[in-house]
C-alpha positions in Angstrom: 90.0 79.5 118.4 90.0 75.9 116.6 93.3 74.7 114.9 94.7 77.0 112.2 97.2 76.0 109.5 98.8 77.7 106.8 100.4 75.3 103.9 100.2 72.2 105.6 102.2 73.7 108.8 100.7 75.0 112.1 99.5 78.7 111.4 103.1 79.4 114.2 105.0 77.2 111.5 103.7 78.3 108.4 103.4 81.9 109.1 106.9 82.4 108.7 106.4 80.9 104.7 104.3 84.3 104.4 107.0 86.1 106.0 109.9 84.5 102.9 107.1 85.4 100.5 107.0 88.7 101.8 110.8 89.0 101.6 110.8 87.6 97.6 108.2 90.1 97.3 110.2 93.3 98.3 113.4 91.9 96.1 111.2 92.9 93.1 110.4 96.1 94.2 113.0 97.5 95.8 115.2 97.7 92.4 114.6 100.9 93.1 117.8 101.4 94.8 119.9 100.5 91.6 119.4 103.8 90.1 122.7 104.8 90.8 123.5 102.5 87.9 120.9 103.2 85.6 122.4 107.5 86.4 125.5 107.9 83.8 123.8 105.3 80.8 120.5 107.4 81.0 122.8 110.4 80.4 124.8 108.6 77.5 121.3 107.8 76.1 119.1 111.3 76.4 122.4 113.0 75.2 124.1 111.0 72.8 121.4 108.8 71.4 118.0 111.6 71.4 120.5 114.8 71.4 118.6 116.0 74.4 120.7 118.2 77.2 120.1 116.5 80.4 121.4 117.2 84.1 122.4 114.4 87.1 119.8 116.5 89.0 117.0 115.4 86.4 118.2 112.0 86.2 118.1 112.4 90.3 114.3 112.8 89.4 112.8 110.0 88.5 114.3 108.5 91.6 112.8 111.0 94.3 109.3 111.4 91.5 108.9 106.8 92.3 109.9 107.2 96.3 107.6 110.2 96.9 104.4 108.7 94.6 105.5 105.1 96.4 105.0 107.3 99.9 102.0 109.0 99.2 100.1 105.8 97.7 100.6 103.8 101.1 98.2 105.4 102.8 96.3 105.5 100.4 96.1 101.9 99.7 95.5 100.7 103.3 92.3 100.7 103.5 92.4 98.3 100.2 94.5 95.9 102.1 91.6 95.7 104.3 89.0 95.6 102.1 90.5 93.4 98.6 93.1 91.2 101.0 96.7 91.1 101.0 97.1 88.9 98.1 94.8 91.3 95.7 96.1 94.3 97.1 99.6 92.8 95.8 98.7 91.7 92.8 97.6 95.1 91.6 100.6 96.7 93.0 103.0 94.1 91.1 101.1 94.8 88.0 101.6 98.2 88.4 104.8 98.6 89.3 106.3 95.9 86.2 104.1 98.5 83.7 106.2 101.6 84.8 109.6 99.4 84.1 107.5 99.0 80.8 106.4 102.4 80.0 109.9 103.2 80.8 112.1 101.6 78.2 109.6 103.5 75.6 109.8 106.6 77.0 112.1 109.3 74.5 112.4 112.6 77.3 113.7 112.6 80.6 109.4 114.1 81.2 107.6 111.5 80.1 110.1 109.1 82.5 109.1 110.6 85.4 105.4 110.0 85.0 105.5 106.4 83.6 108.4 105.4 85.9 108.2 108.0 88.6 104.1 107.9 89.2 102.8 105.0 87.9 106.0 102.6 89.4 105.6 104.4 92.5 102.0 104.2 93.1 102.5 100.8 91.9 105.6 99.9 94.9 103.2 101.9 97.0 100.5 99.8 97.0 102.3 96.1 96.8 104.4 97.5 99.6 102.3 97.9 102.9 101.1 94.5 102.0 104.4 92.3 103.4 104.3 94.7 106.4 100.6 94.2 107.2 100.8 90.5 106.9 103.5 90.4 109.3 102.6 92.7 111.7 99.3 90.7 112.1 100.9 87.1 111.8 103.4 88.0 114.0 102.2 90.5 117.4 104.9 88.6 119.3 108.2 89.1 117.2 106.6 91.7 115.1 110.0 94.1 114.5 111.9 91.0 112.9 109.0 89.7 111.5 108.3 92.9 109.7 112.2 93.5 109.5 112.7 90.1 107.5 109.6 91.2 105.2 110.9 94.2 104.4 114.8 93.0 104.2 114.1 91.9 100.7 113.7 96.0 99.6 116.8 96.9 100.9 118.7 93.8 99.9 117.3 94.3 96.5 119.9 96.9 94.9 122.2 93.0 95.9 121.4 91.9 93.0 119.6 93.9 91.0 122.2 96.5 90.6 124.9 94.0 89.5 121.9 92.6 86.8 120.8 96.0 85.9 124.6 96.1 85.0 125.0 93.7 82.9 121.6 93.8 81.2 122.5 97.3 80.6 126.4 96.1 78.6 124.7 93.6 77.1 120.9 95.0 75.6 120.8 98.6 76.7 119.3 101.0 78.9 115.9 100.6 77.9 115.6 97.4 76.8 116.7 96.6 80.3 113.5 98.7 81.5 111.3 96.5 79.6 113.5 93.1 80.9 112.4 94.1 84.2 109.0 95.2 83.5 107.9 91.9 81.9 110.0 89.8 85.6 108.5 92.0 87.8 105.0 91.7 86.7 105.0 87.9 86.7 106.9 87.1 90.0 104.9 89.1 92.6 101.8 88.1 91.0 103.1 84.4 91.6 104.7 85.2 95.4 101.0 87.4 96.0 98.8 84.2 95.6 99.0 82.7 98.5 98.9 86.4 101.4 96.2 86.4 104.0 95.7 87.7 106.8 94.3 85.4 110.7 91.4 85.3 111.6 90.9 88.1 114.2 91.9 87.5 117.9 94.4 85.0 116.6 97.3 85.1 118.7 100.7 82.8 118.5 99.7 79.8 121.5 101.2 81.1 124.6 101.1 84.9 123.7 99.9 87.3 125.5 99.4 90.5 124.7 101.3 93.5 126.5 99.0 96.2 128.8 98.8 100.0 129.5 99.2 101.6 132.5 95.0 100.7 133.1 95.4 97.1 132.5 93.8 97.4 128.7 95.6 96.7 125.0 95.9 100.1 123.1 94.3 100.2 120.3 94.4 103.3 117.9 92.9 104.9 115.2 94.4 106.2 112.8 92.5 109.8 113.8 93.2 109.5 117.5 96.9 108.8 116.5 97.5 111.8 114.4 96.7 113.9 118.3 99.5 112.6 119.9 102.9 113.8 120.8 104.5 110.2 119.7 103.4 110.2 116.6 105.2 113.4 115.7 108.2 112.7 117.4 107.8 109.1 115.3 107.6 110.8 111.6 110.6 113.4 112.9 113.1 111.0 113.3 111.6 108.7 110.7 112.5 111.7 108.0 115.6 112.4 109.6 116.7 109.0 109.3 115.4 108.3 105.6 116.6 111.8 104.1 120.1 110.5 105.3 119.8 107.4 104.3 118.3 107.9 101.1 120.9 110.7 100.5 123.5 108.0 100.7 121.2 105.8 98.0 121.0 108.6 95.4 124.8 109.5 95.7 126.6 106.4 96.4 129.2 105.7 93.7 129.5 109.2 92.4 130.6 110.0 96.2 132.7 106.9 96.1 134.0 107.7 92.8 135.0 111.7 93.3 135.3 112.0 96.8 136.9 108.7 97.8 138.3 107.8 94.8 136.9 104.4 94.3 137.7 103.0 90.5 133.8 103.4 88.1 134.0 99.5 88.5 134.1 99.0 91.4 131.4 102.0 92.4 129.2 99.5 91.2 130.3 96.3 92.9 130.3 98.0 96.3 126.2 99.4 95.5 125.7 96.0 95.4 127.6 95.1 99.0 126.0 98.1 100.3 123.1 96.7 99.8 123.7 94.1 101.8 123.7 96.2 105.1 120.9 97.8 103.5 118.5 94.6 103.7 120.4 93.0 106.6 120.0 96.8 108.6 116.1 95.7 108.8 115.7 92.3 110.8 118.5 93.4 112.9 117.0 96.5 114.0 113.9 95.1 114.3 114.9 92.5 116.4 116.9 94.7 118.6 113.5 97.1 118.3 112.4 94.4 119.9 114.6 93.9 122.7 114.9 97.1 123.8 112.5 100.2 122.4 111.7 101.3 119.7 113.3 104.7 121.6 116.1 103.8 122.2 117.0 101.8 118.8 116.1 105.1 117.2 119.0 106.7 119.3 121.3 103.9 118.5 120.6 104.6 114.7 121.2 108.3 115.0 124.5 108.2 116.7 125.8 105.5 113.8 124.8 108.0 110.8 126.3 110.9 112.7 129.3 109.0 113.3 129.4 107.7 109.4 128.8 111.4 108.1 131.5 113.2 110.2 133.9 110.6 109.2 133.3 111.0 105.3 133.2 114.5 105.4 136.6 115.0 107.9 138.3 112.3 105.9 137.2 111.1 102.8 139.6 107.9 101.7 138.1 104.1 100.5 138.2 102.3 103.2 136.5 105.0 105.3 134.0 105.2 102.6 133.0 101.6 102.2 132.3 102.4 105.8 130.1 105.1 106.2 128.2 104.2 103.8 127.9 100.6 104.6 126.6 101.9 107.9 124.5 104.9 106.2 122.9 102.2 104.4 122.4 99.9 107.1 120.4 102.5 109.5 118.4 103.5 106.3 117.4 99.5 106.0 116.8 100.0 110.3 114.2 102.5 109.7 112.5 100.7 107.3 112.2 98.3 110.3 111.8 100.3 113.5 109.0 102.7 111.8 106.9 100.0 111.3 107.7 98.0 114.9 107.1 101.3 117.0 104.1 102.3 115.3 103.0 98.5 116.0 103.9 99.0 119.4 102.7 102.9 120.3 99.1 102.2 118.2 97.8 98.8 118.4 97.2 96.6 115.1 93.5 97.3 114.3 93.9 100.3 111.9 97.4 99.3 111.4 97.7 99.7 107.2 96.2 103.5 107.6 98.4 104.1 110.4 101.4 103.2 109.2 100.5 104.8 105.6 100.5 108.1 107.5 103.8 107.5 109.7 105.0 106.1 106.0 104.7 109.5 104.3 107.9 110.3 106.5 109.6 108.3 103.5 108.1 109.8 100.8 109.0 113.3 102.6 113.0 112.4 103.0 112.8 110.7 99.2 112.2 114.1 98.0 114.3 115.8 100.2 117.3 113.6 100.4 118.2 113.2 96.5 116.9 117.2 95.7 119.3 118.5 99.1 122.2 116.2 97.5 122.0 117.8 94.4 121.6 121.4 95.1 124.6 120.6 97.5 126.9 119.4 94.4 125.6 122.6 91.9 126.2 124.6 94.2 129.4 123.9 96.3 130.9 121.3 93.5 131.2 118.6 95.3 129.5 116.1 97.8 131.5 116.9 101.0 129.1 119.2 102.5 126.0 116.9 102.3 127.5 114.8 105.7 128.3 117.5 107.8 124.5 118.2 107.5 123.6 114.9 107.7 125.6 115.2 110.7 123.8 117.6 112.1 120.3 116.3 111.6 121.2 112.8 113.4 121.9 115.0 116.6 118.5 116.3 115.7 117.3 113.1 115.5 118.4 111.8 119.1 117.0 114.5 120.7 113.7 114.5 119.3 113.7 110.2 119.6 114.4 110.8 123.3 112.1 113.7 123.9 108.7 112.2 122.1 109.2 108.7 120.5 107.1 106.9 124.1 104.2 105.4 124.8 101.0 107.6 125.1 99.7 107.4 128.1 96.2 108.9 127.2 92.7 107.4 126.9 91.4 108.5 124.0 94.3 106.3 122.1 91.7 103.2 123.5 89.5 101.8 120.7 
């Protein structure tokens, strides 16, 4: 194949620029993880300004709706990444994302916030998010876990920037104007960063790279329909669901757990949301690289062990130091699953139908987005506190360890081959 260049560099070097662009796009898309900073200002706005009686569960619901629509849009958008190309797909997703934020600034009811922010914004993120993942997976068959992890690092790291930016803007301009400012900025930035994105030519490989072979000496490539027939898919899906449920519980209640269980001052609680986002971001390349070095099953088990230890610690001995360490681990492991799962999808099922395959796997994230925050809210409402959330997460993690060990293995089945 003729020499290919990217940004006037040989493709094997220029492809790293595409990873950086994916990271920057995800910095915008991942602003949803700063939602806990919006909770109290939104409650004050709806209660004191508009005179609506709203509960914490109602204000957490846009977070869940957003993430659920994000996950549902991912598999539906998979075929459009192929048909429209990564650039056009990311632009469409970016415009919808920003539009959702802008329309949220005009709402006068929580119900409308579900629709314009949760549904429109969530669908926009679902369309755009798959693009950096698919681009990284195609350009980096040799270092897929690391490249995907770096591309999605921005999504997890986003709250480090956006939580503090939102807190500053809310104090100076109000919560609704903050939605508008974010929306305008996201449209401009995502469109700008999406313009250079593209896939490699069919059959392109980095110099010197030889794809791994399956047990019969052939490359393992799998369509979405064939993937759904395997035990490996269901094992990966359940493990991804458990990892996301645990992590999204922690993200949705990070600040109130700190103030109510651990005795963290409210101002420090906001700063810690940004601090935890660092772990969420860097957990992605860390666990992605670990998945390259070990394998997805062992990496999943390591993640679940860390989640179990962190959850049990905050349940058994709530205090400021334990809270900080435990939530750093929980946020980091959630970030890890956003790298483990796409890397495992490519490792187990190939890349010939990757956007559609990973889109289905990603539904586990959406299920976790619905289950995690709502279970946390239910436990808070029924018990008066968050402690039992962490006992439940400990149990789920032990189940995840068993499933990862039994089912997250390469499928030895001739029906997988294209």
